[in-house]
N, C-alpha and C positions, 0 to 999 in steps of 0.2 A: 358457232365457231368462236372459241375464245382466242383473243389476240395476245401476243407477247409484245409489249410496247416499251420503248426506251425514250424517256424525255431527257434532252440536254438543255439545261436552262442556266442563266446567269443569276437567277434570284429565286428563292423559295423561302417560305416562312421558317425562321430559325428557331423560334420558340412560340409557345401559345400566345396568341394575340399579336404576333409580329405582322406588320403591314407590308412586308416584302414579298411581292408576288403571290398573294393569296389565291388569285385566279388560276395559277398553275396547279396549286395544291387541290383546289376544288375540282378542276377538270380531271386530274389524275384520280381523285377519289370517286368521281362520277363514273369513270371507266371501270374502276375496280368493282363498283356496285353492279355493273352490267356483266361481270364475270371475267373481265380481262385482267391480265397481270401487268402491272406498271412499275418500272424502276425509274427513279429520277437521279440524274447526275447533276450536281451543282458544285460551284467552287467553294473551297474552304472559307470559313469566316470565323472571326473571334468568338469563342465560346460555343461553337457548334460541334456536335459529336461527329466522328467519322462516318457513322451510319446509324440508321434507326428505322423502325417501322411506324408509319404514320397512317393509322386507320386503314391498313391494308396496302398502303403504298410503301415500297422499299426506297429509301432515300440514301444515297451515297455521296460523299463529298470528295473532291480531289484537290490536292495542293498544286500550285503552279509557280510559286516563287517563295523566297523567304517571307515570313508573315508580314513584316513591315512594308513589303512591296506588293502585297496582295490587295489591290485597290480597285479591282474590277467587280462589277455586279453590285447587287443590293443598293441600287440608286446612287452609287459613288462615281460612276464613270464619266458623267457629263456635268458641266458647270451650267446651272440654270437650264439644262436640257438644250443648250445652244452650241456648245463646243466641248470637244473631248478634253478632259483634264490631262495635263502633261504626264502625270504618273500612270494614268490609265493607258495612254497611247504607248508608252514605253513598255508596259507590262503585257500588252495585247499579244505579241508573238509568243511569249512564254505561256500565256493562257491558252492560246489555240493549240500549241504543241501538247500541253498537258491534257486538254479536253479530248483531243484526238487519241491520245494514249489511253485515257480512261475509257473511252468508247471501245477502243480496240481490245483492251483487256476484258471488258465485260462480254463483248461479242465472241471472243475466243473461248469463253467458258460456257456461254448460254446462247441458244438460238433466239433470234429476235425477228419478229415480222416487220417491224417498222421503227425507225429512229425519227422522232419528231424534234427537230432542232428549233427551239423557241428563241426568237430574236435572230433574224436573218444575219445581221451583223452584231456580234461576231460569230455566233454559233453555227450559222449555216455554212460558214467556210470550212467546217469540219468535213463537209461533203467532198472536199478536194483530197482528203486522205486516200491514197491509191488502194489501200486494202479494204475499204469499206464495201465496195460493190462485190468483192469476193466473199464477204460474209453473208450475202443474200438478203440483207435488210433493206427494205424500201426506205428512201430518205424523203422526209417532208420538212418544209420550212414554215415556221409560224411567225406571222408578222404582228407586231404589237404597237408600233409607233416610232420611237426614236431609232429603232434599227433600220427603218426605211430611209430616214433622214441620213444616217451614216452610210448606208449602202449606195446612195446616190453620189457620194463624194468621189471626185475624180481619182483620188489616190487608190481607193479600194474597188472602184466600179469594175475594172477588168477581172479581178478575182471573184467578185460577186457573180458576174456573168458566167464564169466557168463553174462556180458552185451551183448556180441555178440550172445549168445544163445537166447536172447530175441528180437534181431533185425530181421526184415524180409526183409531188403533191405540194400545193401552196395553200395555206390557210391564213385568213386575216379577219380581224374584227371590224374592218372598215372597207367599203368599196374603193375609197380613194387610195388607201394603202396598197391594196391588191393591184389596182390599175397602175400605180407608179412602178411597182415591181414588174408587172407584165411589160412595161415599156423598157425595162432594163434588159429584157431578152430571155424571158422564161420559156417561151415557145408554146406550142399547142398541146398542153398537158393539163391534167385536172387541177382545178383550184376551187376553193369554197370561201364565201364570205359568211362567217358565223359569228353572231354577237356573243359577248361574254354572258355568263349567267350570274345569279345572285342567290345566296342562301335566304330563302323567304321565311324560314323559321327564326333565324337569328335576327334578320332585319324585317321588322313588322311594325304596324301601328301600335300605339300604346294600348289600345283597347284589346289587342290580341296578345300582348306581351306577357300578361300576368305579373308585371312589375310596375304597379302604378306610381311608385316613387321615383322611377328613373328620370322622368321629365323634370320633376321638381328638383332632384339632386343636381342635374346639370345647370339649371337656371340659378340655383343657389350658389353653386360653385363659381359661376361666371357673374354673379351679382346682377341678374336680370330679373325684373319683376315678373311674377307669375302671369299677369294679365297682359303684359306687353307683347306686341307682335315681333316675332324673331325671324330674321332672314339669315340663312345658313349657307356657307360655302365651305367645302372640304376638298383638300387635295394638296399635292406637293406645290410649294410656292415657286413655280417656274413660269416663265413668260407665257408658254403655250396654254396655261390654265386660264389666262385672261383676267386674273384678279385685279390687275391694274386698271382694266376697263371698269370693273365694278366699283373700285375705289373712286374713280373719277366722277361717278354719278351719285355716290352715296350722300354727299352733303345736300344735294337737292331733295333726295328722298327723306333724309332725316329732318329737313325743314318742313316738308309737307306733312309728315306723319310723326307727331311729337312723342308717340309711344313706341316707335320703331327702334329696335336694336339689331346689330349685325354681328355675326361671328364668322371669322375666316380661320378655319382650323387646318393646321398642317405646318410642316417645316420646309425649309428650302432656301435657295440663294436669294430669293426676292423678299425675304422677310424684312430685312432692314429698310429696303426702299419703300415697302408698303407701310411699315410703321412710321417711317419718317414723313411720308405724305399725310397720313392721318394726324400726326402730332402737330402739323402746321394749321389744322382747321381751328375753328372756334371751339373752345373747350366744351361747350354744351353738346357739340356734335361728336368730337373726338372721344368723349367719355362713353358714348354708346356703341363703340366698335371694339370688339375683343379679338385678340390673336392668342389663343391658348396654346399654340405650338402643336407638335405632333400628338395625335391621339391614338392609343393602341386600338387595333382592329376590333377587339372584343368590347371596347368601351364605346365604339361608334354608335351602336344601336340606340342607346339612351340619348346621345347627342341629337341624332335625327328626330327622335320622338319629341324633343324639346322645341323643335322649330315649327314654323307655320308655312314656310316655302323654302325651296332649295334653288340656289343660283350658281351656275358655272358658265361664264361667258367665254368659252374656249376659243382660241385663235390659232392661226398659223404664225409662228414666231418669225422674226426677221430672217432666219436661216431656212425657213420653209418647213420646220419641224411641227408636227401636229399629233395630238393624241388619236388613237384609234377609236376606242369607246371607253371613256373614263368609268372605272368601276364604281366611283362614288355616285354617278348618275343612277346606276342600277340599284344601288343601296338606298338611295333616296326614294326611288319609285316603289321599291318593296316596303319601305317604311310609311308609305301612304302620303308622300309629299308631292305637291305639284312642283314641276321643275321648269325653270327658265334657263335656257341654254342657247348655244349657237347651232345653226343648221349646217354643220360641217362634219366631214369625216363619217364615223359610224354612229353619231348621235341620233340621226333620224331613224336608224334601225330600231331604236328603243322607244322613241317618243314621236307621236303624231301631234303636230302643233294644233292646239285647240282642244285636244282630247286629254292627254296626260300632263300637259304643260304647254308652254309657249316657246317656240323656237324663233330666233331673230338672226338677221345677218351678222356675221362676225364683225367686231369693231364698231358696230352701229350703236353708239351710246344713246341716241334718242330712242331707238327702237327698244333697247334693253330697258331703259327707264320707263317707257310706256308699258311694257309687258309686266314689269314688277309692280308698277302703280295699279294696273288693272287687277292684279291678284290681291294686292293689299287693300283695295277698296271694297272687295267682295268676299266675305267669309264663305258665302254659299258657293261661289265659284272655286275657291280654294278647296273646300271639302269635296265638291263634285269631281274636280280633277284629281285630287288625292286618292279618292276611291277608285277611279279609273286607273291611276298609276299602280296601285296595289294589285288590281285585277290583272293588268297586263303582265306584271312581274310573275304572278302565280301561274298564269295561263301560257306564257311564252318564254320565260327567261329563267326557269329553274336550272340548276346545274345538271340534273338528270336529263332534261330536254337538250341542253347544249352538248353534253357528253354523247348523247345518241346521234346528234348531227355530226360530231367529229368522227364517231365510229363509222357512220355511213360513208363519210369521205375516205376514211382509211380503207374500207372494204372495196369501194369503187376503184381506188388507185391500185390496190393489190390485184383486183380482177383484171384490170387493163394490162398490168405488167405480165400477167400469166397468159394472155392471149397469144396464140401462135402468130 
């Protein structure tokens, strides 16, 4: 049975190599490969076409305000992922009205089995549109991280509860995120915890890449000696990524390992604070830390291959916001890197501590330092864990496997709705 699926999302890759929501694109493509038809509705953005076909996925964009006021989505809505930007808050009602209208227009023209609203807040609120149930489409809400943090806010919680009452399926990449939304009042309806996937052909170890120069190119670009040990962190520079925790312990590590270099790649609101902290160190330490800024998605594989281990000490930020399952962790695993991270949210779904990497309590700087030190001291341990990381990505975390799990969830919810 081929399904007709509509994704409503606030972010989607806008051009080749764009890092905005690649997991939405890969899930949609995975479903198309299984024979389903997928249409994606996303907000308009600068330089993006009104519609296009993306490897079998039909993508359509919708306008919701004058261009200068279109500031929602594509990573622009939150400041440091801790608070809603003023402009985004003001634009939210316009966005919701336009999103509901775009869904209504599409469902009026085409039959649809299921609407998957990715990001409960704001997109799940489209379930409140009165005409949606009349169109016959089952409504699912997809949880990804910051949307749960927003959904718990007192101002929007009543509307979220009403929207959840109309949803027939809940999906999330983290047990914690799902549990938090269940506590908001979802009821006794189907839900699934499904980790994200990763493109194991794009992200792979250097030995499998067929591009032996990619590692050297990145090290040369960052002025890092070829034989130096390289610690890598990648992600948006927001509090919940925990890079401030890593920066706190780096001077100790740089003192103990005089050939160690660190790269923290990504852009975000914490960039200035992190750079300022590093600039206050002894020059011999500060000179061995690089902040290359945002890296295009298609350029990331070579960066991973240049590293010896990957570190993401994720935390709950002061507002309670937390990632579901950071995509960069999956990319590092697929690239054959041992991963040091925090044992929170959806991260343990991808990593068994002591097997593919080491998990530590969040904010525990001593435990984080000890875990990194253990890996830096043993090349054999790094190689063994890296091989297991690659094997786990290939055996459990491909997008085809993840798309199959989502499809099973869709079919279960559809069958329950059809029961007398």
